[in-house]
RODO-2510 file (C-alpha; in nm, 4 decimals, decimal comma):
residues 316
     n   res          X          Y          Z
     1     x     0,6997    -2,3145    -0,3190
     2     x     0,6528    -2,6716    -0,2030
     3     x     1,0257    -2,7404    -0,2199
     4     x     1,1202    -2,4425    -0,0079
     5     x     1,3380    -2,5459     0,2870
     6     x     1,2522    -2,4603     0,6462
     7     x     1,5393    -2,2124     0,6528
     8     x     1,4163    -2,0400     0,3390
     9     x     1,0622    -2,0347     0,4754
    10     x     1,1838    -1,8765     0,7993
    11     x     1,3759    -1,6137     0,6027
    12     x     1,0627    -1,5411     0,4032
    13     x     0,8516    -1,5001     0,7181
    14     x     1,1081    -1,2595     0,8675
    15     x     1,1141    -1,0547     0,5475
    16     x     0,7340    -1,0519     0,5429
    17     x     0,7229    -0,9235     0,9002
    18     x     0,9870    -0,6633     0,8116
    19     x     0,7980    -0,5417     0,5044
    20     x     0,4535    -0,5183     0,6584
    21     x     0,6017    -0,3923     0,9851
    22     x     0,7793    -0,1055     0,8105
    23     x     0,4611    -0,0140     0,6224
    24     x     0,2746    -0,0260     0,9516
    25     x     0,5214     0,1965     1,1350
    26     x     0,5590     0,4571     0,8598
    27     x     0,3111     0,6957     1,0344
    28     x     0,5988     0,7679     1,2734
    29     x     0,8098     0,8874     0,9807
    30     x     0,5917     1,1354     0,7904
    31     x     0,5532     1,3834     1,0820
    32     x     0,9353     1,4048     1,0999
    33     x     0,9303     1,5760     0,7594
    34     x     0,7334     1,8768     0,8803
    35     x     0,7271     2,1713     0,8189
    36     x     0,7185     2,0350     0,4633
    37     x     0,3604     2,0071     0,3436
    38     x     0,2015     1,6890     0,2152
    39     x     0,2450     1,7839    -0,1523
    40     x     0,6138     1,8672    -0,1087
    41     x     0,6697     1,5393     0,0782
    42     x     0,4846     1,3533    -0,1960
    43     x     0,6993     1,5141    -0,4665
    44     x     1,0194     1,4235    -0,2817
    45     x     0,8947     1,0674    -0,2412
    46     x     0,8469     1,0395    -0,6168
    47     x     1,1848     1,1883    -0,7051
    48     x     1,3981     1,0063    -0,4495
    49     x     1,2189     0,6736    -0,5004
    50     x     1,3225     0,6785    -0,8649
    51     x     1,6804     0,7662    -0,7690
    52     x     1,6995     0,4805    -0,5175
    53     x     1,5318     0,2208    -0,7383
    54     x     1,7344     0,3180    -1,0459
    55     x     2,0546     0,2791    -0,8438
    56     x     1,9396    -0,0636    -0,7237
    57     x     1,8593    -0,1749    -1,0785
    58     x     2,2008    -0,0553    -1,1955
    59     x     2,3671    -0,2687    -0,9288
    60     x     2,1754    -0,5847    -1,0206
    61     x     2,1784    -0,5000    -1,3931
    62     x     1,8079    -0,5602    -1,4468
    63     x     1,7178    -0,3323    -1,7366
    64     x     1,5961    -0,5703    -2,0085
    65     x     1,2330    -0,5196    -1,9005
    66     x     1,2533    -0,1445    -1,9756
    67     x     1,3161    -0,1940    -2,3482
    68     x     1,0324    -0,4449    -2,3715
    69     x     0,7966    -0,2092    -2,1876
    70     x     0,8765     0,0831    -2,4186
    71     x     0,7708    -0,1279    -2,7159
    72     x     0,4291    -0,2019    -2,5622
    73     x     0,2091     0,1123    -2,5635
    74     x    -0,0827    -0,0613    -2,3890
    75     x     0,1317    -0,1663    -2,0931
    76     x     0,2854     0,1809    -2,0817
    77     x    -0,0628     0,3312    -2,0632
    78     x    -0,1492     0,0946    -1,7785
    79     x     0,1710     0,1904    -1,5954
    80     x     0,0770     0,5569    -1,6358
    81     x    -0,2690     0,4857    -1,4926
    82     x    -0,1107     0,2939    -1,2030
    83     x     0,1187     0,5917    -1,1382
    84     x    -0,1845     0,8212    -1,1153
    85     x    -0,3676     0,6009    -0,8647
    86     x    -0,0638     0,5386    -0,6454
    87     x     0,0049     0,9139    -0,6479
    88     x    -0,3468     0,9743    -0,5156
    89     x    -0,2969     0,6987    -0,2561
    90     x     0,0387     0,8303    -0,1364
    91     x    -0,0803     1,1905    -0,1245
    92     x    -0,3951     1,1183     0,0762
    93     x    -0,2056     0,8924     0,3144
    94     x     0,0704     1,1451     0,3871
    95     x    -0,1848     1,4218     0,4379
    96     x    -0,3995     1,1994     0,6619
    97     x    -0,1111     1,1009     0,8887
    98     x     0,0199     1,4560     0,9248
    99     x    -0,3320     1,5898     0,9835
   100     x    -0,4132     1,3567     1,2731
   101     x    -0,6142     1,0906     1,0876
   102     x    -0,3931     0,7848     1,1373
   103     x    -0,6809     0,5674     1,2622
   104     x    -0,9012     0,6557     0,9654
   105     x    -0,6077     0,5867     0,7334
   106     x    -0,5596     0,2443     0,8917
   107     x    -0,9261     0,1719     0,8253
   108     x    -0,8569     0,2210     0,4556
   109     x    -0,6154    -0,0709     0,4544
   110     x    -0,8442    -0,2829     0,6707
   111     x    -1,1297    -0,2480     0,4220
   112     x    -0,9080    -0,2717     0,1144
   113     x    -0,9570    -0,6519     0,0807
   114     x    -1,3338    -0,5993     0,0864
   115     x    -1,3122    -0,3281    -0,1790
   116     x    -1,0876    -0,5504    -0,3909
   117     x    -1,3418    -0,8333    -0,3724
   118     x    -1,6279    -0,5960    -0,4592
   119     x    -1,4352    -0,4691    -0,7625
   120     x    -1,3715    -0,8276    -0,8692
   121     x    -1,7457    -0,8939    -0,8677
   122     x    -1,8451    -0,5682    -1,0375
   123     x    -1,5668    -0,5378    -1,2947
   124     x    -1,4359    -0,8904    -1,3473
   125     x    -1,7658    -1,0744    -1,2925
   126     x    -1,6042    -1,2999    -1,0314
   127     x    -1,8265    -1,5343    -0,8303
   128     x    -1,8090    -1,5242    -0,4528
   129     x    -1,8669    -1,7988    -0,2020
   130     x    -2,1442    -1,7386     0,0560
   131     x    -1,8993    -1,6512     0,3344
   132     x    -1,7327    -1,3922     0,1099
   133     x    -2,0721    -1,2356     0,0384
   134     x    -2,1368    -1,2257     0,4127
   135     x    -1,8005    -1,0551     0,4721
   136     x    -1,8757    -0,7899     0,2095
   137     x    -2,2178    -0,7300     0,3642
   138     x    -2,0658    -0,6886     0,7114
   139     x    -1,8086    -0,4513     0,5632
   140     x    -2,0767    -0,2331     0,4043
   141     x    -2,2601    -0,2229     0,7374
   142     x    -1,9363    -0,1183     0,9056
   143     x    -1,8924     0,1752     0,6664
   144     x    -2,2493     0,2904     0,7409
   145     x    -2,1870     0,2689     1,1170
   146     x    -1,8606     0,4610     1,0826
   147     x    -2,0273     0,7255     0,8666
   148     x    -2,2782     0,7820     1,1465
   149     x    -1,9957     0,7900     1,4014
   150     x    -1,7847     1,0399     1,2071
   151     x    -2,0857     1,2462     1,1044
   152     x    -1,9717     1,2033     0,7441
   153     x    -1,8606     0,9184     0,5178
   154     x    -1,5080     0,7998     0,6119
   155     x    -1,3755     0,9528     0,2882
   156     x    -1,0077     0,9138     0,3800
   157     x    -1,0507     0,5398     0,4335
   158     x    -1,2656     0,4943     0,1239
   159     x    -1,0290     0,6995    -0,0934
   160     x    -0,7264     0,5003     0,0225
   161     x    -0,9036     0,1673    -0,0272
   162     x    -1,0475     0,2560    -0,3693
   163     x    -0,7255     0,4079    -0,5039
   164     x    -0,5157     0,1140    -0,3889
   165     x    -0,7657    -0,1491    -0,5036
   166     x    -0,7748     0,0132    -0,8475
   167     x    -0,3957     0,0331    -0,8472
   168     x    -0,3766    -0,3378    -0,7638
   169     x    -0,6218    -0,4245    -1,0393
   170     x    -0,4111    -0,2364    -1,2947
   171     x    -0,0897    -0,3962    -1,1666
   172     x    -0,2328    -0,7428    -1,2238
   173     x    -0,2868    -0,6540    -1,5891
   174     x     0,0648    -0,5075    -1,6262
   175     x     0,2357    -0,8143    -1,4725
   176     x     0,5636    -0,6392    -1,3932
   177     x     0,7907    -0,7144    -1,0960
   178     x     0,7630    -0,4989    -0,7852
   179     x     1,0940    -0,3109    -0,8151
   180     x     1,0596    -0,2772    -1,1916
   181     x     0,7026    -0,1531    -1,1590
   182     x     0,8012     0,1039    -0,8974
   183     x     1,0818     0,2223    -1,1262
   184     x     0,8426     0,2616    -1,4201
   185     x     0,5764     0,4374    -1,2137
   186     x     0,8185     0,6802    -1,0495
   187     x     0,9778     0,7500    -1,3888
   188     x     0,6370     0,8773    -1,4995
   189     x     0,5949     1,0733    -1,1763
   190     x     0,9496     1,2121    -1,1843
   191     x     0,9259     1,5131    -1,4170
   192     x     0,6030     1,6593    -1,2710
   193     x     0,7379     1,6056    -0,9188
   194     x     1,0773     1,7582    -1,0013
   195     x     0,9077     2,0503    -1,1756
   196     x     0,6987     2,1180    -0,8659
   197     x     1,0043     2,1055    -0,6391
   198     x     1,1947     2,3454    -0,8687
   199     x     0,8927     2,5773    -0,8653
   200     x     0,8903     2,5703    -0,4836
   201     x     1,2610     2,6481    -0,4799
   202     x     1,2231     2,9390    -0,7235
   203     x     0,9566     3,0905    -0,4972
   204     x     1,1582     3,0355    -0,1799
   205     x     0,9042     2,7904    -0,0403
   206     x     1,1125     2,4724    -0,0542
   207     x     1,1916     2,3384     0,2907
   208     x     1,4550     2,1137     0,1269
   209     x     1,6709     2,4149     0,0400
   210     x     1,5783     2,6427     0,3308
   211     x     1,5696     2,3860     0,6114
   212     x     1,8496     2,2180     0,8028
   213     x     2,0765     1,9484     0,6624
   214     x     1,8961     1,6911     0,8772
   215     x     1,5591     1,7925     0,7334
   216     x     1,6926     1,7695     0,3776
   217     x     1,8403     1,4261     0,4518
   218     x     1,5053     1,3055     0,5854
   219     x     1,3291     1,4241     0,2711
   220     x     1,5886     1,2470     0,0553
   221     x     1,5383     0,9280     0,2583
   222     x     1,1777     0,9022     0,1363
   223     x     1,3186     0,6930    -0,1484
   224     x     1,4642     0,4413     0,0956
   225     x     1,1454     0,4373     0,3047
   226     x     0,9454     0,3598    -0,0103
   227     x     1,1732     0,0983    -0,1660
   228     x     1,3201    -0,0921     0,1310
   229     x     0,9918    -0,2560     0,2431
   230     x     0,9319    -0,3484    -0,1193
   231     x     1,2666    -0,5295    -0,1319
   232     x     1,1785    -0,7216     0,1855
   233     x     0,8374    -0,8046     0,0442
   234     x     0,9961    -0,9406    -0,2724
   235     x     1,2212    -1,1650    -0,0619
   236     x     0,9171    -1,2906     0,1290
   237     x     0,6957    -1,3455    -0,1749
   238     x     0,9292    -1,6012    -0,3314
   239     x     0,9697    -1,7996    -0,0085
   240     x     0,6288    -1,8233     0,1586
   241     x     0,2814    -1,9222     0,0311
   242     x     0,0394    -1,6545    -0,0851
   243     x    -0,2012    -1,7583     0,1920
   244     x     0,0638    -1,6655     0,4497
   245     x     0,1285    -1,3291     0,2854
   246     x    -0,2457    -1,2726     0,2740
   247     x    -0,2588    -1,3004     0,6532
   248     x     0,0645    -1,1090     0,7180
   249     x    -0,0750    -0,8109     0,5256
   250     x    -0,3037    -0,7289     0,8185
   251     x     0,0021    -0,6376     1,0273
   252     x     0,0199    -0,3040     0,8448
   253     x    -0,3230    -0,1631     0,9394
   254     x    -0,2998    -0,3215     1,2860
   255     x     0,0234    -0,1323     1,3566
   256     x    -0,1249     0,1862     1,2101
   257     x    -0,4374     0,1513     1,4227
   258     x    -0,2337     0,0935     1,7385
   259     x    -0,0146     0,3950     1,6624
   260     x    -0,3211     0,6107     1,6022
   261     x    -0,4924     0,5132     1,9264
   262     x    -0,2004     0,4577     2,1655
   263     x     0,0738     0,6905     2,0351
   264     x    -0,1126     0,9737     1,8622
   265     x    -0,4084     0,9434     2,1055
   266     x    -0,6761     0,9873     1,8394
   267     x    -1,0351     0,9711     1,9612
   268     x    -1,2196     0,6380     1,9447
   269     x    -1,5787     0,6895     2,0635
   270     x    -1,8048     0,3812     2,0976
   271     x    -1,9576     0,4103     1,7500
   272     x    -1,6114     0,3984     1,5907
   273     x    -1,5194     0,0935     1,7962
   274     x    -1,8418    -0,0654     1,6725
   275     x    -1,7545     0,0139     1,3107
   276     x    -1,4018    -0,1199     1,3432
   277     x    -1,5308    -0,4328     1,5188
   278     x    -1,7565    -0,5018     1,2196
   279     x    -1,4636    -0,4533     0,9801
   280     x    -1,2523    -0,6952     1,1830
   281     x    -1,5386    -0,9461     1,1822
   282     x    -1,5543    -0,9222     0,8029
   283     x    -1,1791    -0,9844     0,7774
   284     x    -1,2032    -1,2836     1,0133
   285     x    -1,4729    -1,4286     0,7871
   286     x    -1,2571    -1,3751     0,4772
   287     x    -0,9492    -1,5287     0,6387
   288     x    -1,1436    -1,8270     0,7750
   289     x    -1,2999    -1,8881     0,4355
   290     x    -0,9607    -1,8684     0,2622
   291     x    -0,7998    -2,1101     0,5095
   292     x    -1,0932    -2,3512     0,4832
   293     x    -1,0712    -2,3471     0,1049
   294     x    -0,6947    -2,3993     0,1220
   295     x    -0,7458    -2,7292     0,3083
   296     x    -0,9534    -2,8756     0,0268
   297     x    -0,7579    -3,1235    -0,1869
   298     x    -0,6311    -2,9641    -0,5048
   299     x    -0,7704    -2,6238    -0,4148
   300     x    -0,6041    -2,3123    -0,5526
   301     x    -0,6749    -2,0234    -0,3196
   302     x    -0,6132    -1,6550    -0,3676
   303     x    -0,6465    -1,4922    -0,0250
   304     x    -0,8083    -1,1508     0,0108
   305     x    -0,5817    -0,8869    -0,1440
   306     x    -0,3091    -1,1476    -0,1744
   307     x     0,0038    -1,0017    -0,3244
   308     x     0,2414    -1,1623    -0,5668
   309     x     0,5900    -1,0614    -0,6758
   310     x     0,4230    -0,9023    -0,9774
   311     x     0,1803    -0,6967    -0,7711
   312     x     0,3750    -0,5973    -0,4628
   313     x     0,2240    -0,3159    -0,2598
   314     x     0,3939     0,0210    -0,2528
   315     x     0,1369     0,1990    -0,0454
   316     x     0,1683     0,3820     0,2857
***
């Protein structure tokens, strides 16, 4: 990364903005697929993502990894587990957006770094610096405040954060490239998703076959919407430092939050503002601590929920 030219670095930054920007603006897309329900949209996303990614892999002729993966049952089992968790993440997110919970969904991706750190401590026995402990404590306080504000635990946010943090943990163990991993995961999702869509069609409930051509085209484009940001992210990940990607990642929930409040006009009473303010304070502490550690000579820093080419996000 140190030898990357200024031009390459600029290209990486642009691709990073494009990737996280597209993930942040995707709440504008899911409502366009109505009257399809969340489960039908989810099934189409699985099917068409595999079609798009398989076509891309055919063009670049990157198939050697598939044979190696098939000969490794443990990695296949991990891929299957990753497919389950990303299915839960996608399904909850689509339902949340189309049910008027964009702000609460954005909270899930704000608190995801905190959940990832907590899982690192609990499951991987990682040691945190004092500022990181403080950030986690502030984050827990924020969840309590938001639970009081909502009159219930913010289950959408917590479900999104937990499912994606678990997905990320599994992906680190699999160590497979972003496009390749998406291809493997959607290959596992493909048959159940296709079976569900055929069942809908047989019962006359498929909006893909009964709706307009434009509606069907939008459903088919879920593959592009899923894979295109991933391609941009891959281009960014090889050109810019992980610390930069770790900061750029916050663009996604920021855009989602702004869409929820300014475009979808979702309610934000004072107690929710207080909860979000605490979450943002926790993220400022994490980012400051990561940047401070990065300035130390010889330091190797992994920013909160930092992504690598082998663990690219495919959420939202």
